[in-house]
N, CA, C and O atoms as a Maestro MAE file, in Angstrom:
{
 s_m_m2io_version
 :::
 2.0.0
}

f_m_ct {
 s_m_title
 :::
 protein
 m_atom[328] {
  # First column is atom index #
  i_m_mmod_type
  r_m_x_coord
  r_m_y_coord
  r_m_z_coord
  i_m_residue_number
  s_m_chain_name
  s_m_pdb_residue_name
  s_m_pdb_atom_name
  i_m_atomic_number
  :::
  1 25 45.636 110.751 84.454 1 A "UNK " " N  " 7
  2 3 46.056 111.259 85.744 1 A "UNK " " CA " 6
  3 2 47.484 110.785 86.000 1 A "UNK " " C  " 6
  4 15 47.774 109.590 85.952 1 A "UNK " " O  " 8
  5 25 48.350 111.719 86.266 2 A "UNK " " N  " 7
  6 3 49.745 111.381 86.542 2 A "UNK " " CA " 6
  7 2 50.060 111.705 87.988 2 A "UNK " " C  " 6
  8 15 49.527 112.652 88.565 2 A "UNK " " O  " 8
  9 25 50.926 110.908 88.553 3 A "UNK " " N  " 7
  10 3 51.330 111.160 89.936 3 A "UNK " " CA " 6
  11 2 52.681 111.860 89.927 3 A "UNK " " C  " 6
  12 15 53.417 111.823 88.941 3 A "UNK " " O  " 8
  13 25 52.981 112.489 91.034 4 A "UNK " " N  " 7
  14 3 54.237 113.234 91.119 4 A "UNK " " CA " 6
  15 2 55.409 112.262 91.270 4 A "UNK " " C  " 6
  16 15 55.232 111.136 91.735 4 A "UNK " " O  " 8
  17 25 56.591 112.699 90.881 5 A "UNK " " N  " 7
  18 3 57.767 111.832 91.013 5 A "UNK " " CA " 6
  19 2 58.036 111.410 92.459 5 A "UNK " " C  " 6
  20 15 58.528 110.307 92.699 5 A "UNK " " O  " 8
  21 25 57.720 112.272 93.416 6 A "UNK " " N  " 7
  22 3 57.961 111.900 94.816 6 A "UNK " " CA " 6
  23 2 57.029 110.768 95.243 6 A "UNK " " C  " 6
  24 15 57.425 109.900 96.022 6 A "UNK " " O  " 8
  25 25 55.786 110.772 94.733 7 A "UNK " " N  " 7
  26 3 54.855 109.689 95.059 7 A "UNK " " CA " 6
  27 2 55.303 108.391 94.399 7 A "UNK " " C  " 6
  28 15 55.214 107.319 94.998 7 A "UNK " " O  " 8
  29 25 55.790 108.492 93.152 8 A "UNK " " N  " 7
  30 3 56.293 107.301 92.462 8 A "UNK " " CA " 6
  31 2 57.496 106.718 93.195 8 A "UNK " " C  " 6
  32 15 57.612 105.501 93.340 8 A "UNK " " O  " 8
  33 25 58.376 107.580 93.648 9 A "UNK " " N  " 7
  34 3 59.568 107.113 94.361 9 A "UNK " " CA " 6
  35 2 59.179 106.447 95.674 9 A "UNK " " C  " 6
  36 15 59.744 105.417 96.041 9 A "UNK " " O  " 8
  37 25 58.225 107.024 96.377 10 A "UNK " " N  " 7
  38 3 57.776 106.449 97.650 10 A "UNK " " CA " 6
  39 2 57.107 105.097 97.417 10 A "UNK " " C  " 6
  40 15 57.336 104.156 98.176 10 A "UNK " " O  " 8
  41 25 56.288 104.994 96.381 11 A "UNK " " N  " 7
  42 3 55.633 103.726 96.059 11 A "UNK " " CA " 6
  43 2 56.677 102.658 95.715 11 A "UNK " " C  " 6
  44 15 56.594 101.526 96.192 11 A "UNK " " O  " 8
  45 25 57.648 103.021 94.895 12 A "UNK " " N  " 7
  46 3 58.700 102.076 94.506 12 A "UNK " " CA " 6
  47 2 59.494 101.623 95.718 12 A "UNK " " C  " 6
  48 15 59.827 100.444 95.840 12 A "UNK " " O  " 8
  49 25 59.801 102.554 96.616 13 A "UNK " " N  " 7
  50 3 60.548 102.222 97.827 13 A "UNK " " CA " 6
  51 2 59.769 101.229 98.678 13 A "UNK " " C  " 6
  52 15 60.340 100.262 99.182 13 A "UNK " " O  " 8
  53 25 58.468 101.460 98.844 14 A "UNK " " N  " 7
  54 3 57.646 100.564 99.664 14 A "UNK " " CA " 6
  55 2 57.512 99.186 99.020 14 A "UNK " " C  " 6
  56 15 57.531 98.174 99.721 14 A "UNK " " O  " 8
  57 25 57.377 99.135 97.703 15 A "UNK " " N  " 7
  58 3 57.288 97.846 97.016 15 A "UNK " " CA " 6
  59 2 58.594 97.074 97.184 15 A "UNK " " C  " 6
  60 15 58.576 95.874 97.455 15 A "UNK " " O  " 8
  61 25 59.727 97.759 97.024 16 A "UNK " " N  " 7
  62 3 61.028 97.098 97.170 16 A "UNK " " CA " 6
  63 2 61.215 96.585 98.592 16 A "UNK " " C  " 6
  64 15 61.699 95.470 98.785 16 A "UNK " " O  " 8
  65 25 60.840 97.379 99.587 17 A "UNK " " N  " 7
  66 3 60.948 96.933 100.975 17 A "UNK " " CA " 6
  67 2 60.039 95.740 101.241 17 A "UNK " " C  " 6
  68 15 60.412 94.823 101.974 17 A "UNK " " O  " 8
  69 25 58.846 95.750 100.647 18 A "UNK " " N  " 7
  70 3 57.938 94.622 100.805 18 A "UNK " " CA " 6
  71 2 58.492 93.349 100.192 18 A "UNK " " C  " 6
  72 15 58.368 92.268 100.769 18 A "UNK " " O  " 8
  73 25 59.102 93.475 99.027 19 A "UNK " " N  " 7
  74 3 59.701 92.301 98.376 19 A "UNK " " CA " 6
  75 2 60.848 91.764 99.216 19 A "UNK " " C  " 6
  76 15 60.943 90.556 99.433 19 A "UNK " " O  " 8
  77 25 61.725 92.652 99.692 20 A "UNK " " N  " 7
  78 3 62.849 92.212 100.525 20 A "UNK " " CA " 6
  79 2 62.359 91.552 101.804 20 A "UNK " " C  " 6
  80 15 62.902 90.533 102.230 20 A "UNK " " O  " 8
  81 25 61.333 92.131 102.414 21 A "UNK " " N  " 7
  82 3 60.784 91.570 103.646 21 A "UNK " " CA " 6
  83 2 60.203 90.179 103.401 21 A "UNK " " C  " 6
  84 15 60.409 89.267 104.201 21 A "UNK " " O  " 8
  85 25 59.483 90.020 102.302 22 A "UNK " " N  " 7
  86 3 58.904 88.717 101.969 22 A "UNK " " CA " 6
  87 2 59.992 87.672 101.728 22 A "UNK " " C  " 6
  88 15 59.896 86.547 102.217 22 A "UNK " " O  " 8
  89 25 61.019 88.047 100.978 23 A "UNK " " N  " 7
  90 3 62.117 87.114 100.716 23 A "UNK " " CA " 6
  91 2 62.830 86.724 102.004 23 A "UNK " " C  " 6
  92 15 63.234 85.573 102.175 23 A "UNK " " O  " 8
  93 25 62.981 87.686 102.907 24 A "UNK " " N  " 7
  94 3 63.645 87.388 104.183 24 A "UNK " " CA " 6
  95 2 62.784 86.455 105.027 24 A "UNK " " C  " 6
  96 15 63.299 85.497 105.605 24 A "UNK " " O  " 8
  97 25 61.487 86.718 105.107 25 A "UNK " " N  " 7
  98 3 60.604 85.878 105.926 25 A "UNK " " CA " 6
  99 2 60.473 84.461 105.362 25 A "UNK " " C  " 6
  100 15 60.229 83.518 106.114 25 A "UNK " " O  " 8
  101 25 60.631 84.310 104.060 26 A "UNK " " N  " 7
  102 3 60.577 82.973 103.458 26 A "UNK " " CA " 6
  103 2 61.920 82.254 103.559 26 A "UNK " " C  " 6
  104 15 62.035 81.095 103.161 26 A "UNK " " O  " 8
  105 25 62.933 82.936 104.089 27 A "UNK " " N  " 7
  106 3 64.243 82.322 104.273 27 A "UNK " " CA " 6
  107 2 65.099 82.285 103.023 27 A "UNK " " C  " 6
  108 15 66.091 81.558 102.975 27 A "UNK " " O  " 8
  109 25 64.732 83.054 102.012 28 A "UNK " " N  " 7
  110 3 65.504 83.054 100.775 28 A "UNK " " CA " 6
  111 2 66.717 83.974 100.847 28 A "UNK " " C  " 6
  112 15 67.711 83.745 100.157 28 A "UNK " " O  " 8
  113 25 66.645 85.009 101.673 29 A "UNK " " N  " 7
  114 3 67.793 85.880 101.907 29 A "UNK " " CA " 6
  115 2 67.868 86.164 103.401 29 A "UNK " " C  " 6
  116 15 66.862 86.117 104.108 29 A "UNK " " O  " 8
  117 25 69.068 86.456 103.863 30 A "UNK " " N  " 7
  118 3 69.268 86.704 105.294 30 A "UNK " " CA " 6
  119 2 69.096 88.189 105.603 30 A "UNK " " C  " 6
  120 15 69.020 89.023 104.701 30 A "UNK " " O  " 8
  121 25 69.036 88.495 106.890 31 A "UNK " " N  " 7
  122 3 68.923 89.888 107.317 31 A "UNK " " CA " 6
  123 2 70.157 90.676 106.899 31 A "UNK " " C  " 6
  124 15 70.058 91.852 106.548 31 A "UNK " " O  " 8
  125 25 71.317 90.030 106.936 32 A "UNK " " N  " 7
  126 3 72.548 90.714 106.519 32 A "UNK " " CA " 6
  127 2 72.496 91.064 105.035 32 A "UNK " " C  " 6
  128 15 72.972 92.124 104.626 32 A "UNK " " O  " 8
  129 25 71.919 90.173 104.230 33 A "UNK " " N  " 7
  130 3 71.798 90.458 102.802 33 A "UNK " " CA " 6
  131 2 70.817 91.599 102.553 33 A "UNK " " C  " 6
  132 15 71.044 92.433 101.676 33 A "UNK " " O  " 8
  133 25 69.735 91.640 103.315 34 A "UNK " " N  " 7
  134 3 68.781 92.750 103.196 34 A "UNK " " CA " 6
  135 2 69.477 94.056 103.547 34 A "UNK " " C  " 6
  136 15 69.325 95.051 102.839 34 A "UNK " " O  " 8
  137 25 70.242 94.059 104.641 35 A "UNK " " N  " 7
  138 3 70.960 95.270 105.042 35 A "UNK " " CA " 6
  139 2 71.948 95.701 103.963 35 A "UNK " " C  " 6
  140 15 72.071 96.891 103.672 35 A "UNK " " O  " 8
  141 25 72.652 94.739 103.368 36 A "UNK " " N  " 7
  142 3 73.617 95.069 102.320 36 A "UNK " " CA " 6
  143 2 72.919 95.677 101.106 36 A "UNK " " C  " 6
  144 15 73.427 96.625 100.508 36 A "UNK " " O  " 8
  145 25 71.770 95.140 100.745 37 A "UNK " " N  " 7
  146 3 71.018 95.676 99.608 37 A "UNK " " CA " 6
  147 2 70.548 97.090 99.910 37 A "UNK " " C  " 6
  148 15 70.642 97.974 99.058 37 A "UNK " " O  " 8
  149 25 70.045 97.308 101.116 38 A "UNK " " N  " 7
  150 3 69.563 98.640 101.479 38 A "UNK " " CA " 6
  151 2 70.702 99.653 101.523 38 A "UNK " " C  " 6
  152 15 70.535 100.795 101.096 38 A "UNK " " O  " 8
  153 25 71.870 99.235 102.043 39 A "UNK " " N  " 7
  154 3 73.018 100.153 102.073 39 A "UNK " " CA " 6
  155 2 73.474 100.492 100.658 39 A "UNK " " C  " 6
  156 15 73.827 101.636 100.373 39 A "UNK " " O  " 8
  157 25 73.466 99.501 99.775 40 A "UNK " " N  " 7
  158 3 73.895 99.743 98.397 40 A "UNK " " CA " 6
  159 2 72.924 100.662 97.664 40 A "UNK " " C  " 6
  160 15 73.326 101.386 96.753 40 A "UNK " " O  " 8
  161 25 71.664 100.641 98.049 41 A "UNK " " N  " 7
  162 3 70.654 101.452 97.374 41 A "UNK " " CA " 6
  163 2 70.579 102.877 97.901 41 A "UNK " " C  " 6
  164 15 69.919 103.724 97.299 41 A "UNK " " O  " 8
  165 25 71.242 103.151 99.010 42 A "UNK " " N  " 7
  166 3 71.184 104.500 99.583 42 A "UNK " " CA " 6
  167 2 71.928 105.479 98.679 42 A "UNK " " C  " 6
  168 15 72.950 105.126 98.090 42 A "UNK " " O  " 8
  169 25 71.419 106.708 98.567 43 A "UNK " " N  " 7
  170 3 72.128 107.689 97.741 43 A "UNK " " CA " 6
  171 2 73.464 108.056 98.373 43 A "UNK " " C  " 6
  172 15 73.613 108.088 99.594 43 A "UNK " " O  " 8
  173 25 74.412 108.327 97.516 44 A "UNK " " N  " 7
  174 3 75.739 108.703 98.004 44 A "UNK " " CA " 6
  175 2 75.719 110.152 98.477 44 A "UNK " " C  " 6
  176 15 74.963 110.967 97.948 44 A "UNK " " O  " 8
  177 25 76.550 110.478 99.475 45 A "UNK " " N  " 7
  178 3 76.613 111.874 99.913 45 A "UNK " " CA " 6
  179 2 77.214 112.732 98.802 45 A "UNK " " C  " 6
  180 15 77.987 112.233 97.984 45 A "UNK " " O  " 8
  181 25 76.867 114.006 98.768 46 A "UNK " " N  " 7
  182 3 77.400 114.865 97.711 46 A "UNK " " CA " 6
  183 2 78.919 114.980 97.816 46 A "UNK " " C  " 6
  184 15 79.493 114.938 98.905 46 A "UNK " " O  " 8
  185 25 79.539 115.125 96.672 47 A "UNK " " N  " 7
  186 3 80.998 115.253 96.638 47 A "UNK " " CA " 6
  187 2 81.401 116.594 97.245 47 A "UNK " " C  " 6
  188 15 80.657 117.569 97.139 47 A "UNK " " O  " 8
  189 25 82.566 116.652 97.877 48 A "UNK " " N  " 7
  190 3 83.003 117.935 98.449 48 A "UNK " " CA " 6
  191 2 83.213 118.954 97.333 48 A "UNK " " C  " 6
  192 15 83.624 118.606 96.226 48 A "UNK " " O  " 8
  193 25 82.924 120.214 97.640 49 A "UNK " " N  " 7
  194 3 83.027 121.253 96.621 49 A "UNK " " CA " 6
  195 2 84.481 121.569 96.294 49 A "UNK " " C  " 6
  196 15 84.806 121.886 95.149 49 A "UNK " " O  " 8
  197 25 85.348 121.486 97.282 50 A "UNK " " N  " 7
  198 3 86.765 121.751 97.050 50 A "UNK " " CA " 6
  199 2 87.532 120.440 97.184 50 A "UNK " " C  " 6
  200 15 87.171 119.588 97.995 50 A "UNK " " O  " 8
  201 25 88.581 120.280 96.398 51 A "UNK " " N  " 7
  202 3 89.355 119.038 96.534 51 A "UNK " " CA " 6
  203 2 90.017 118.954 97.906 51 A "UNK " " C  " 6
  204 15 90.412 119.966 98.486 51 A "UNK " " O  " 8
  205 25 90.126 117.752 98.402 52 A "UNK " " N  " 7
  206 3 90.760 117.551 99.693 52 A "UNK " " CA " 6
  207 2 92.259 117.771 99.568 52 A "UNK " " C  " 6
  208 15 92.873 117.432 98.557 52 A "UNK " " O  " 8
  209 25 92.831 118.345 100.614 53 A "UNK " " N  " 7
  210 3 94.269 118.559 100.594 53 A "UNK " " CA " 6
  211 2 94.963 117.268 100.979 53 A "UNK " " C  " 6
  212 15 94.608 116.617 101.961 53 A "UNK " " O  " 8
  213 25 95.951 116.916 100.191 54 A "UNK " " N  " 7
  214 3 96.681 115.677 100.416 54 A "UNK " " CA " 6
  215 2 98.118 116.027 100.768 54 A "UNK " " C  " 6
  216 15 98.773 116.800 100.069 54 A "UNK " " O  " 8
  217 25 98.587 115.457 101.844 55 A "UNK " " N  " 7
  218 3 99.985 115.680 102.204 55 A "UNK " " CA " 6
  219 2 100.832 114.640 101.486 55 A "UNK " " C  " 6
  220 15 100.440 113.476 101.398 55 A "UNK " " O  " 8
  221 25 101.978 115.040 100.979 56 A "UNK " " N  " 7
  222 3 102.807 114.067 100.263 56 A "UNK " " CA " 6
  223 2 103.339 113.004 101.211 56 A "UNK " " C  " 6
  224 15 103.616 113.268 102.381 56 A "UNK " " O  " 8
  225 25 103.472 111.824 100.690 57 A "UNK " " N  " 7
  226 3 103.986 110.718 101.497 57 A "UNK " " CA " 6
  227 2 105.491 110.871 101.654 57 A "UNK " " C  " 6
  228 15 106.162 111.450 100.800 57 A "UNK " " O  " 8
  229 25 106.000 110.355 102.736 58 A "UNK " " N  " 7
  230 3 107.447 110.402 102.937 58 A "UNK " " CA " 6
  231 2 108.106 109.428 101.964 58 A "UNK " " C  " 6
  232 15 107.513 108.410 101.606 58 A "UNK " " O  " 8
  233 25 109.321 109.735 101.539 59 A "UNK " " N  " 7
  234 3 109.983 108.830 100.588 59 A "UNK " " CA " 6
  235 2 110.263 107.487 101.248 59 A "UNK " " C  " 6
  236 15 110.454 107.416 102.462 59 A "UNK " " O  " 8
  237 25 110.287 106.436 100.461 60 A "UNK " " N  " 7
  238 3 110.546 105.112 101.047 60 A "UNK " " CA " 6
  239 2 111.969 105.062 101.601 60 A "UNK " " C  " 6
  240 15 112.858 105.741 101.087 60 A "UNK " " O  " 8
  241 25 112.188 104.277 102.628 61 A "UNK " " N  " 7
  242 3 113.538 104.193 103.188 61 A "UNK " " CA " 6
  243 2 114.494 103.577 102.172 61 A "UNK " " C  " 6
  244 15 114.128 102.704 101.385 61 A "UNK " " O  " 8
  245 25 115.725 104.061 102.219 62 A "UNK " " N  " 7
  246 3 116.736 103.526 101.307 62 A "UNK " " CA " 6
  247 2 117.085 102.112 101.742 62 A "UNK " " C  " 6
  248 15 117.197 101.816 102.932 62 A "UNK " " O  " 8
  249 25 117.251 101.256 100.757 63 A "UNK " " N  " 7
  250 3 117.540 99.863 101.088 63 A "UNK " " CA " 6
  251 2 118.978 99.726 101.570 63 A "UNK " " C  " 6
  252 15 119.881 100.401 101.076 63 A "UNK " " O  " 8
  253 25 119.168 98.866 102.518 64 A "UNK " " N  " 7
  254 3 120.478 98.585 103.082 64 A "UNK " " CA " 6
  255 2 121.073 97.432 102.279 64 A "UNK " " C  " 6
  256 15 120.490 96.348 102.252 64 A "UNK " " O  " 8
  257 25 122.242 97.637 101.610 65 A "UNK " " N  " 7
  258 3 122.788 96.566 100.770 65 A "UNK " " CA " 6
  259 2 123.097 95.289 101.540 65 A "UNK " " C  " 6
  260 15 123.081 94.202 100.961 65 A "UNK " " O  " 8
  261 25 123.377 95.402 102.828 66 A "UNK " " N  " 7
  262 3 123.676 94.190 103.590 66 A "UNK " " CA " 6
  263 2 122.428 93.361 103.810 66 A "UNK " " C  " 6
  264 15 122.508 92.149 104.009 66 A "UNK " " O  " 8
  265 25 121.297 93.996 103.776 67 A "UNK " " N  " 7
  266 3 120.052 93.264 103.994 67 A "UNK " " CA " 6
  267 2 119.542 92.646 102.697 67 A "UNK " " C  " 6
  268 15 118.821 91.649 102.727 67 A "UNK " " O  " 8
  269 25 119.906 93.224 101.573 68 A "UNK " " N  " 7
  270 3 119.407 92.727 100.299 68 A "UNK " " CA " 6
  271 2 120.113 91.430 99.920 68 A "UNK " " C  " 6
  272 15 119.473 90.486 99.455 68 A "UNK " " O  " 8
  273 25 121.408 91.379 100.115 69 A "UNK " " N  " 7
  274 3 122.167 90.183 99.741 69 A "UNK " " CA " 6
  275 2 122.103 89.163 100.861 69 A "UNK " " C  " 6
  276 15 122.374 89.468 102.023 69 A "UNK " " O  " 8
  277 25 121.752 87.987 100.498 70 A "UNK " " N  " 7
  278 3 121.762 86.896 101.463 70 A "UNK " " CA " 6
  279 2 121.947 85.593 100.710 70 A "UNK " " C  " 6
  280 15 121.686 85.503 99.510 70 A "UNK " " O  " 8
  281 25 122.390 84.615 101.418 71 A "UNK " " N  " 7
  282 3 122.633 83.326 100.782 71 A "UNK " " CA " 6
  283 2 121.299 82.659 100.475 71 A "UNK " " C  " 6
  284 15 120.325 82.827 101.209 71 A "UNK " " O  " 8
  285 25 121.265 81.905 99.388 72 A "UNK " " N  " 7
  286 3 120.005 81.211 99.075 72 A "UNK " " CA " 6
  287 2 119.713 80.144 100.120 72 A "UNK " " C  " 6
  288 15 120.621 79.543 100.694 72 A "UNK " " O  " 8
  289 25 118.452 79.931 100.347 73 A "UNK " " N  " 7
  290 3 118.029 78.923 101.308 73 A "UNK " " CA " 6
  291 2 118.286 77.534 100.740 73 A "UNK " " C  " 6
  292 15 118.168 77.325 99.533 73 A "UNK " " O  " 8
  293 25 118.635 76.590 101.594 74 A "UNK " " N  " 7
  294 3 118.838 75.228 101.093 74 A "UNK " " CA " 6
  295 2 117.498 74.637 100.656 74 A "UNK " " C  " 6
  296 15 116.444 75.073 101.120 74 A "UNK " " O  " 8
  297 25 117.538 73.656 99.774 75 A "UNK " " N  " 7
  298 3 116.275 73.056 99.334 75 A "UNK " " CA " 6
  299 2 115.594 72.339 100.493 75 A "UNK " " C  " 6
  300 15 116.272 71.840 101.391 75 A "UNK " " O  " 8
  301 25 114.287 72.281 100.489 76 A "UNK " " N  " 7
  302 3 113.577 71.623 101.581 76 A "UNK " " CA " 6
  303 2 113.820 70.113 101.569 76 A "UNK " " C  " 6
  304 15 113.998 69.503 100.515 76 A "UNK " " O  " 8
  305 25 113.823 69.540 102.746 77 A "UNK " " N  " 7
  306 3 114.025 68.098 102.890 77 A "UNK " " CA " 6
  307 2 112.724 67.504 103.412 77 A "UNK " " C  " 6
  308 15 112.210 67.926 104.448 77 A "UNK " " O  " 8
  309 25 112.205 66.535 102.698 78 A "UNK " " N  " 7
  310 3 110.983 65.866 103.111 78 A "UNK " " CA " 6
  311 2 111.348 64.470 103.597 78 A "UNK " " C  " 6
  312 15 111.852 63.646 102.834 78 A "UNK " " O  " 8
  313 25 111.092 64.221 104.851 79 A "UNK " " N  " 7
  314 3 111.408 62.920 105.439 79 A "UNK " " CA " 6
  315 2 110.118 62.105 105.483 79 A "UNK " " C  " 6
  316 15 109.393 62.110 106.477 79 A "UNK " " O  " 8
  317 25 109.854 61.409 104.385 80 A "UNK " " N  " 7
  318 3 108.618 60.643 104.272 80 A "UNK " " CA " 6
  319 2 108.972 59.168 104.130 80 A "UNK " " C  " 6
  320 15 109.770 58.784 103.275 80 A "UNK " " O  " 8
  321 25 108.377 58.372 104.966 81 A "UNK " " N  " 7
  322 3 108.587 56.931 104.854 81 A "UNK " " CA " 6
  323 2 107.513 56.354 103.957 81 A "UNK " " C  " 6
  324 15 106.329 56.661 104.096 81 A "UNK " " O  " 8
  325 25 107.945 55.519 103.043 82 A "UNK " " N  " 7
  326 3 106.981 54.891 102.137 82 A "UNK " " CA " 6
  327 2 106.702 53.476 102.542 82 A "UNK " " C  " 6
  328 15 105.912 52.792 101.892 82 A "UNK " " O  " 8
  :::
 }
 m_bond[327] {
  # First column is bond index #
  i_m_from
  i_m_to
  i_m_order
  :::
  1 1 2 1
  2 2 3 1
  3 3 4 2
  4 3 5 1
  5 5 6 1
  6 6 7 1
  7 7 8 2
  8 7 9 1
  9 9 10 1
  10 10 11 1
  11 11 12 2
  12 11 13 1
  13 13 14 1
  14 14 15 1
  15 15 16 2
  16 15 17 1
  17 17 18 1
  18 18 19 1
  19 19 20 2
  20 19 21 1
  21 21 22 1
  22 22 23 1
  23 23 24 2
  24 23 25 1
  25 25 26 1
  26 26 27 1
  27 27 28 2
  28 27 29 1
  29 29 30 1
  30 30 31 1
  31 31 32 2
  32 31 33 1
  33 33 34 1
  34 34 35 1
  35 35 36 2
  36 35 37 1
  37 37 38 1
  38 38 39 1
  39 39 40 2
  40 39 41 1
  41 41 42 1
  42 42 43 1
  43 43 44 2
  44 43 45 1
  45 45 46 1
  46 46 47 1
  47 47 48 2
  48 47 49 1
  49 49 50 1
  50 50 51 1
  51 51 52 2
  52 51 53 1
  53 53 54 1
  54 54 55 1
  55 55 56 2
  56 55 57 1
  57 57 58 1
  58 58 59 1
  59 59 60 2
  60 59 61 1
  61 61 62 1
  62 62 63 1
  63 63 64 2
  64 63 65 1
  65 65 66 1
  66 66 67 1
  67 67 68 2
  68 67 69 1
  69 69 70 1
  70 70 71 1
  71 71 72 2
  72 71 73 1
  73 73 74 1
  74 74 75 1
  75 75 76 2
  76 75 77 1
  77 77 78 1
  78 78 79 1
  79 79 80 2
  80 79 81 1
  81 81 82 1
  82 82 83 1
  83 83 84 2
  84 83 85 1
  85 85 86 1
  86 86 87 1
  87 87 88 2
  88 87 89 1
  89 89 90 1
  90 90 91 1
  91 91 92 2
  92 91 93 1
  93 93 94 1
  94 94 95 1
  95 95 96 2
  96 95 97 1
  97 97 98 1
  98 98 99 1
  99 99 100 2
  100 99 101 1
  101 101 102 1
  102 102 103 1
  103 103 104 2
  104 103 105 1
  105 105 106 1
  106 106 107 1
  107 107 108 2
  108 107 109 1
  109 109 110 1
  110 110 111 1
  111 111 112 2
  112 111 113 1
  113 113 114 1
  114 114 115 1
  115 115 116 2
  116 115 117 1
  117 117 118 1
  118 118 119 1
  119 119 120 2
  120 119 121 1
  121 121 122 1
  122 122 123 1
  123 123 124 2
  124 123 125 1
  125 125 126 1
  126 126 127 1
  127 127 128 2
  128 127 129 1
  129 129 130 1
  130 130 131 1
  131 131 132 2
  132 131 133 1
  133 133 134 1
  134 134 135 1
  135 135 136 2
  136 135 137 1
  137 137 138 1
  138 138 139 1
  139 139 140 2
  140 139 141 1
  141 141 142 1
  142 142 143 1
  143 143 144 2
  144 143 145 1
  145 145 146 1
  146 146 147 1
  147 147 148 2
  148 147 149 1
  149 149 150 1
  150 150 151 1
  151 151 152 2
  152 151 153 1
  153 153 154 1
  154 154 155 1
  155 155 156 2
  156 155 157 1
  157 157 158 1
  158 158 159 1
  159 159 160 2
  160 159 161 1
  161 161 162 1
  162 162 163 1
  163 163 164 2
  164 163 165 1
  165 165 166 1
  166 166 167 1
  167 167 168 2
  168 167 169 1
  169 169 170 1
  170 170 171 1
  171 171 172 2
  172 171 173 1
  173 173 174 1
  174 174 175 1
  175 175 176 2
  176 175 177 1
  177 177 178 1
  178 178 179 1
  179 179 180 2
  180 179 181 1
  181 181 182 1
  182 182 183 1
  183 183 184 2
  184 183 185 1
  185 185 186 1
  186 186 187 1
  187 187 188 2
  188 187 189 1
  189 189 190 1
  190 190 191 1
  191 191 192 2
  192 191 193 1
  193 193 194 1
  194 194 195 1
  195 195 196 2
  196 195 197 1
  197 197 198 1
  198 198 199 1
  199 199 200 2
  200 199 201 1
  201 201 202 1
  202 202 203 1
  203 203 204 2
  204 203 205 1
  205 205 206 1
  206 206 207 1
  207 207 208 2
  208 207 209 1
  209 209 210 1
  210 210 211 1
  211 211 212 2
  212 211 213 1
  213 213 214 1
  214 214 215 1
  215 215 216 2
  216 215 217 1
  217 217 218 1
  218 218 219 1
  219 219 220 2
  220 219 221 1
  221 221 222 1
  222 222 223 1
  223 223 224 2
  224 223 225 1
  225 225 226 1
  226 226 227 1
  227 227 228 2
  228 227 229 1
  229 229 230 1
  230 230 231 1
  231 231 232 2
  232 231 233 1
  233 233 234 1
  234 234 235 1
  235 235 236 2
  236 235 237 1
  237 237 238 1
  238 238 239 1
  239 239 240 2
  240 239 241 1
  241 241 242 1
  242 242 243 1
  243 243 244 2
  244 243 245 1
  245 245 246 1
  246 246 247 1
  247 247 248 2
  248 247 249 1
  249 249 250 1
  250 250 251 1
  251 251 252 2
  252 251 253 1
  253 253 254 1
  254 254 255 1
  255 255 256 2
  256 255 257 1
  257 257 258 1
  258 258 259 1
  259 259 260 2
  260 259 261 1
  261 261 262 1
  262 262 263 1
  263 263 264 2
  264 263 265 1
  265 265 266 1
  266 266 267 1
  267 267 268 2
  268 267 269 1
  269 269 270 1
  270 270 271 1
  271 271 272 2
  272 271 273 1
  273 273 274 1
  274 274 275 1
  275 275 276 2
  276 275 277 1
  277 277 278 1
  278 278 279 1
  279 279 280 2
  280 279 281 1
  281 281 282 1
  282 282 283 1
  283 283 284 2
  284 283 285 1
  285 285 286 1
  286 286 287 1
  287 287 288 2
  288 287 289 1
  289 289 290 1
  290 290 291 1
  291 291 292 2
  292 291 293 1
  293 293 294 1
  294 294 295 1
  295 295 296 2
  296 295 297 1
  297 297 298 1
  298 298 299 1
  299 299 300 2
  300 299 301 1
  301 301 302 1
  302 302 303 1
  303 303 304 2
  304 303 305 1
  305 305 306 1
  306 306 307 1
  307 307 308 2
  308 307 309 1
  309 309 310 1
  310 310 311 1
  311 311 312 2
  312 311 313 1
  313 313 314 1
  314 314 315 1
  315 315 316 2
  316 315 317 1
  317 317 318 1
  318 318 319 1
  319 319 320 2
  320 319 321 1
  321 321 322 1
  322 322 323 1
  323 323 324 2
  324 323 325 1
  325 325 326 1
  326 326 327 1
  327 327 328 2
  :::
 }
}
C-alpha cells in the first residue's frame, strides 16, 4: 500500500513541526530560531516570466582635483606616562 505524495508531504511537515516544537519547549532552540527555520523551509515564489526592467544608473560624479590632493596627516602623538 502506497500513500500519495501529498499525504507524505503533510506527514513530513507535521513531524518536522513536532520536532521543532519539542526542541523549543526543552529550551534547546529559541522561538526566533524556529521562525528562521520555518522561513528558510518555505517554498520560494515563482520567478517572474519576463525580466524586470532596469534603469541604468547615473554616471559617478567626476572627481574634483582639489579634493583629491591633500597634505598627509601628521603622525599620531601618544602622551603616555610610564
